[in-house]
N, C-alpha and C positions, 0 to 999 in steps of 0.2 A: 614543560615540565612532563617528563615521562611516566607516561599511567603504569598501573601494574596490570600485570597480563589478563584480558577481558576472556579469554577463553573461548567456547565455542559460539559467545556472541558476537555479532557484526555491527557494522556501523555504516549508516547511509552517506553518502557523499555531497548528499543534499545540503550539510551541515555548512562545508567550508568551499564548493564550488564556484561561489561567487567572488571570493577571495583570491582563488589561484587560477591564472590562465595556463598553466604547466601543470600536467597530470601527475607528474611523480613529486611535485611540491605537494599538492593536494593529498595524497596518499601516503606519504612521508609525516604528513601533520595528524593524519588519522592513527597510525601505527605506533606514533607517540605517544597516544591517550592509551596505548594497552590492547589495541584492537589487530588479533592477528587475519583478519578479515574483512571484506568490505562489501557493501551492495552499491556497486554502480547504477547510477540514478539515470533520468532519460534527457538530462542537460549535459552528460559526458559527448563529446565531441570525437570524432574519427582521428583531430588533431593530437586530443587530449592523450587518446590510445597508444599515442607512438612512443609516450615513455611510460605509460603504464604496463604495458605488454611486456618489455622486458622485465620489469621488477617481477612478473606474476609468475614469468620463464624461471627467473631466477631462486622463486620459493619466497621473497622477500614479504610478500602479501597472497593470500588468498580471495577468493571470491566466491561469496556466498550466493549472492543472487544478482539478478539485472533487472531493471525497472524497464520494462516498454514505453515508448519505443526507443531502443537501443540500436546503435549510437543515436544522437539527438538528432530528430528529423526537424527543421523548420515550418512544416507544412504544419498550419493550426490542426486542419483534418485527421492528423495523424499524433497529434498530441495529446495532453493529459484529460482533456474536456474537451470530449468530442463522441460523438455518434458509433464511431471508430469500428467493430464488430458488428455493430447493428445496422450499419448502412443499407438504406434499400437502393442504391446506385450498385448495382455488382461490379463496376468498374472500380470506384472506391473500397468497395467491401474486400475485393479480390486482393486490390494494395496494402489493406490493412490485415488480412490473412499472410500476406507475402512480408510483411515487415514483422509481424509476433513471430512467425518460423525465423526471420533472420536474428531475431534478439535471441531466441532459443539456441541457434548455432552459437551465437557468441557465449552466452552460458556456458552450454556444454565445452566449449572449446577452452574456457578458463576455470574448468573443474566448477562450475555453480551448479546449485542443486534445483533452483528454481528460477521462472519468471514472474514476476510480478506484472498482473494485468489489469488494466481500467477497462471493463470491456464494453462499456457505452452510456447512453443517457436516454429518457425522454426529453426529446427537445423542444425547449419552449422559445415565444417569439422574442423575448429577452430573460437574463439569468435572473429568474424568479427568487432563486436563493438571498438574493441582496435585497429583495423586500422583505422577506420571511425573516433576516437575522437580523436588520433594522427594527422591524417590529418586537423581535425577543428580547431585543434591549431596551427598547424604549417603554412597553407595555406588558411585556409577558404573556406565556403561552395560552394563558386563563382568560386573555382579555377579550371581549368580543370581535375586535378589530382582527387578533390575530386568527381567532379560529374561524372566523368567517374567509379570510385570506386562504387559511390552511385546507378549508373544504373546499375551496374553488381548484386550489393546487391541485390535491388528491383526486379531484372527481377528472382532472385532464391528466395525469400521469396513470391512475388504473385505467383508465379508458385507452393509452395507446402503447402501455407499457409489454402487453403478453406480443405484440407483435415485433417489437425490439428484441426480446428474451428467444424465442425463437429464431430470429436471427444472428444472434448470438451462439445459441448453441449449435445451431449448422456451421457457422463459421469457428468456433472450437473445435468441432470435430474434426472439421478438415483441416486444420492446424495439428491435432493430435496425430490425426492418421498421417499428416506429412511428415511431424515430427520422430514419429516410432518408424517410419519407413527410411528415415536417415539415421537412424541409431542413435537417437539424442535423448540422452538418459537425465534428463530435465523434467522437473512438473510445474506447471501454470496454476499460480495463485491468483484466483480472480478477488479485488483486494474492496473493502468496504470504504465506500468513497464520500468525500466531504462536503456534497449538496445533494441536496434531498431529490433532486429531477437526476441524479446520476445512478445507474445500475451497478451494483445489484442492493436490494435491501437483503436482510438475513434470510428472509422467505426465498427470497427470488435466489439466492444462492444457493439455497437447497433445491430447489427446481432444475435449475442448470445442473447442478451437481448429479443429480439423480437421473438426467437426461443422457448424461455422459458415464454412466457408472462403467467403471472397467479402465477407462481412459484417466491420464496424468493428469488431474485439474481437481482441484480442490479451492477451500477458502484461502484466502490472505488476509488475517484479520487484524487491520488498522484498529489499534484500540482508540487512540486519537480521535478519528473518525467517527468511530462507530458511538463514542460519548457524543459527539458533535451532534448526530443524525435521533441518539436518544433523546438529548434536550430539546430538540426542535419536534420531537414527536413521531419521528419516522417510523423507528421500533424499540423494542426492550433489547437493550445491547447485551445486557448481562444475561436475561431468562432463553431469549432465542438463540445466543450464543451458546448454550450446553446442547442444542439440537446440531452442530454443526462441530463438534470436537473430535469425531473421527475423521470428520473431512479436513484439516487443519493441515496445510501446507508451510505456511509462516506467520510470522506477525510483526507489524511496525510497532514498536516501544514508543510511547510518547503520551504525554496528557494534556488536557484540553482544561485551560482557565475559561470558564464562561463558554465562547464560540471563537477562542484562540488556541489553536493547535502547537503540536511541536516542540511542547515544554518539557522539561525533566521530571519523570514520575518523582510524587513524593515531596521533590525539593522545592518547584516554582510555586505548587498550589498549599504547601505548608500543611497538607490534609495526611498524616500517616496511615489512612485507612481506607478512602473512596476508592483507590484504584486498586487494592487487595480482590476486590471482585474479577479480574483480570488476569490474574496470576496462575489461573487453573490453565486458561489458552496459551501463556505464555511456557509455561511448564512442557504442553503437550506438543507444541510446535515442533516442527523438523527444523527449522531456520526463524532463528529470532535477529532481528535487526532494530539499532535502534536508528529512530528517523528524527532528528533534531534540528533546531532552527538556528541559525547563526549567532542568535543570542545566547545560547548556552554556553556559559564559559567552561574550559575543562575542569575545574573546583567543582561545579555545579554536576556536570557528567560524571564524575568519580563519586560523588557521594550519594547520585541517584542510584549507581550500579551498584554500590556496597549496599543500601536498604533494599533493593531488589533481591539480591544477593542473599541476604538474610530474612526476607520475607518467604523466599522460596523453598529454602532450608527448613522452616519451621512448617511449611507444606507439607513436607517428607516425612515429619514425626508423627 
């Protein structure tokens, strides 16, 4: 099914990468939805790029952004859920910096505007988010059990976060200096994350961005992740968003049902108003990328985009 032209909007390869071992086939399917640009996500391999790069060179597809670590690195230390730029181990931290500069080189070469960055996290002995999500579903955030677990979680997070944020700032400063010296014309967007132990909160994002004033670093506002963190109680995803409007690099567009993310806005929630609160950030973002799960059918994607365009048009009035 050929989709109508989606203009400046981009589309992440996370939607169909599991279905296509060959990069060209993956990109053609996305182009068939009407997208002129893609975000190449962190699961795209060097092998896939052998068939994607000729498409970029021929002008058959544009690249809006790449998602660090790019291309895919199988080492979990440099994966999406890692301490990454906050490593205390200098060898690991330097490797994380090298990989991010490498991602920026790919983005620049492909004409992309930005690199999406997961800066790091406060490590816990086990994935505490699973416990909190289970309690959220079974008892809700007002239950004494949840409140107690949340207080315990926040005590550790707050005690340790400043040290990791400091390391992240130092790392990003080095990344930006190297990127600028190489003439890389890309911005780095630090992404709102999907687990509460992960950095940054919106306040932490502001701290990092202000510390790097003048550097090509801003917020990558993942709307679905921000909704999840709001529901768990980490921050006010709409109220605090306002203070980051001038720092926006890009957005990931998707909606969250409960704590399940990457759904088509408006269509899957069947709520025609809730997602409106995030429209100002989408409008302001330099790079606008749909980041949807494979369960989203083409018809739902088209319907969601049409609704989003109507909503944004009414904002302009």
